[in-house]
N, C-alpha and C positions, 0 to 999 in steps of 0.2 A: 410739640409732637416729635418724637425721635425719628430719625430716617432709618427706614428698614429695607428699602430696595435697592436697586443697583442703577437707578437713573440720577443724573446730576446735570446741573445747569451747564458747567463748562462742557460736557461731553456733548449736550444737545447743541450748543453754538457751534462746535465742530461739525456736526451732522448737518446744520443748516448751511454750512460754508462760510461762516462769519470769520473774517480775517483777525488774527490776534494782533491787536494794536497795543503798544506800551501807552502808559497814561500820558495824555497829551492836554489834560484840562487842569487849570489851577483855579479851584474855588476860592472865595473869599469870605472872611468873617468881619462883618460891619458891626459887631457887637452882639452875637448871638449869646444865649445863656451857655454855660459849660455842659450842662446835660445834653442839650441839643447838638452841640459840636461833637461831643463824645459819641452820640448815637449815630451821627452822620459818619464819623471815622470808622465806627464799627461796620457800618453798612457799605461804605464806598471808598474806604482808604486805598483799595487796590486800583482804583481808577483816577486817583489824584496825583498829578505831577508834582505840585507844591500846594501849600495852603497859605494864603496871604491873611494876616491880620491887619484889616485895612484901617486907613486913616490913623488918627491919634486915639481911637477908642479904646485900644489895649492899655494906654498909659493912664487914662483917667478911670478905667474899671479898677475894681479890687485887685491889687497886685497878686494876691494869692489865687485868684481866679485865672489871671492872665498866665501865670506860671503852670497853673493846672491844664490849661489848653495846650501850651507848648509841650508839656510833658506827654499828654495824650497823643498828640500828633507824632512825638519821637517813637513812642511805644508801637505805633502802627507803621513807622518807616516812612512818614511823609515829612519832607523838608518844609521848614517854615519861613515865611518871608514878613519882615516888617515893611508895612506900605510906605509910599514915597512922601506923603504930606509931612510927617514928623522929621523926615531927614531935611527937607527944604526949611522948615521952621528953625531946626537946630543950627543949620548953616547961617541963617539970617541973624539968628540971636547969639552967634559966636560961641555955641555950646556943641559943636559936633564931637569933640572927644568925650564929653559926658554922655552924649547920645549913644556913641559906639560902645562905651562901657556898660551902658544899660542893656542894650541889645544883646550884647555877649553874656552878660550875667543872667539875663531872663532865658537865654537858650536858643535864641533865633539862629537859623542856618544862614540866612541872606538878609540882606538890606536892599531896599529899592531906592535908587537915587533918581533925581530929576530936576527939572526947572519948570515945572508946570504952572506955577503961580508966583515964582520969584525970578530975580533976574540977576542975582549975585553970581559973579564969575566963579567958577569952580574947575579945578584941575583934575581931569579924569584920573591921570596916573598917580597923583597924590591920594586921592580919595580911595581908590582901590587898594593902594598899599596899606593905608591906615586901616581900611576894614579887615584886610587879610591879617594884619597884625593883631587883630582882635579875634581871629578865627572865624571871620565872616566873609560870605561869598557876596557878590554884588550884581544887580541887574539895573539897567538904566531905562527910564521911560521917556520916550521920544514924543514931543508934541505939548502944545500949551492947553491947559484947562480953560482958558477964556479967549483963545485964539480964533475959534470957529473951525470950520473945515478945512483941510489941507488943500493946497493948489500945487502947481508944479514947482514954483519957486520955494515954497515951504520944504516940500519933499527933498529938494536938492540940499537945503540947508541941513535938514534932519539927517541926510544920508551922511553928510561930512560929520556931523556930530556923533552919530551911530558908529561910524568907523573908528573914531577917537577913543570911544569907550570900549569897543571891542579890542582894539590894539592894546588898551591899557589893562585889559584882563577881564572885563565884564563878561559874565556868562550868557546873558541874554539881554535882548532889547524888547521892551514893552511898548507897544503901540497905544496911544491914549484914545479913550472913548468915553470916560467918565461913567456915569450912572444911566445915561440916557441914549449913547450912540446916535446922537442927533445933533446936527450943527457942530461937530466936533470930529477932529481926526480924519478918518476915512469915510465919514457918514455925512450927508448933507442935511439941510434943515428937515427934510422929509424922511430922514432915516435911511436913504438909499446908499448903498455900498459903493464906493468908488474902486472898481477892480483895476483900472488902469494905474492909478497911483499906487495901489498895493502891489502890483506887478513890479513897478519901479524900485519900490523899496526891497521887495523880495530878491530881485535880481542883483541889486547893488550890495545887500547886506547878508543875504542867504536866508532863506525861509526857515531853516532848521535853527537859526539863531534868534528868531523872532517869535513873540508870542502876542496875540492881539486881544485887546480888551473887548469883550462882548457881553455887555451887561443885559441885553434883551433877546428874547427868542428870536426876532427877525435878524438881529445881527449875528447870532451864533449859527443859525441856519444858512446865512449868506455866506459866511466864511467858509463853512463846511462844503456848501454847494460848489464853491469856486475852487478852493485849493484841495479839497479831498480829506481823506481820513486823518493825515498825518499833520494837518495845521494845528498849532498850539493856541489854546484859547484860555484867557483868564477873565477876572472879575465876573465869574459865574456864580451865582448864589448857591448855597449848598442844596436846598430843595430843587434846584433845577439840573444838578450835576447829571443824575442818571438819564434825564430826558436828553441832555446834550450827547451822551454816550451811546443811547440807542439810535439816535440820529446819525451819530458818526459811524456806526456800525451797520447801517442800512436796515435797521429794524423798526424804524418809525415810519408811519403811514405816509409821510410826505419825503422820506428819503429812499424807500424801498425801490422806487422807479428810477433813481438817479444812477447813472451807469458807473460813476466813480465811488459810489457808496454802497450800492446793493451787494449783498453777499455773493460770492462765486458759487458756480454750480456745485452742489455737495459732492463729495468723494464717494464713489461707489463702494469703497472699501469699508466705509462706515455705515452702509445701508444694511439694516437689520429687518426692515419691515417689507414684507412681500406686497405686491400690488393687490393680491386678493384679500388682503387683511384690511385694506383702507375702507372706511365707510362709504357707502354710495347712497346718494340721495334718492328719495322715491321719485319715480316718474310723475 
C-alpha cells in the first residue's frame, strides 16, 4: 500500500523524544541464506554498524552466494567483517597471505584477528600492515573461547594486549562471549555480567574503541542497562537486531523505565495534538 499521508516513523520518534543514536550494533551471519540476509539489510541496514560473516561458514558456502552477500551489504552502505576463526586457522596453517588475498578479493571491509583458540605468537604491527596492504581494516578479539570467565589477572593481560593492537592501528577491540555469554568473558557460569571487570577494560582501553559480544537477550540488555545507549554490541542475530535497537532507544517494555535509556521529554515545538483531542476512557 502506497503512503499517502504526512505521518512518518522518523518524525514520530522525534515527537516521542527518542535520541538519534548512530548505528552501534553489529549483527552477524552464521550461515543465513542470501535472501534472508538481503531482506534484513533492506529492513535494518540503517541500524547496522557492521555485518560480520561469522566463523568459516562463508568459506565453505557457495562462493557466488558469499560474494552476493558482500555486494548486498555494500549496496546498503554496511561495512563487512570476516570473523576471527578463519584468521586463526590461516595463521596456524601458515596461509595468512592467501587468506588476506581471499578476503580482499571477496570484498570484505575488515578482518577480525584473535587468539581465541590458538596460541601461535603473532605481531600486531605486522598483521595490521599486511591487512592494510590488502585494503583491509582490522579488529582484534580479546579473550579465549575456552578459558572461562575473566578474572582480574586475565583483564590485566588483555588490557596490555588490547593496547598493543590499538597502537598498531586496529580500529576496534571485541570482547569475547561466544554464542552463549555463559562461563566466558565477562559472564559467569550463570550468565551474570561482571560490571566491575567491564569498567576496568573500558577505563583502560576506551569504551568507544570496544565492542561487546552479546549473543543472548540477557547479555544484550545487561550491557545496555549498564553502559547506556552508546555501548557497541556485536554477535547479535539478524532477527534480534531491531529488538536490541528498541531496547537501546528506550522503546522496549523493559527499558522504558531505565533513566539512561528512556526517551527524553518530548519537545513542545513538535507537539501538534491538543489535549482535548486525546481519547478519554469511559468512567
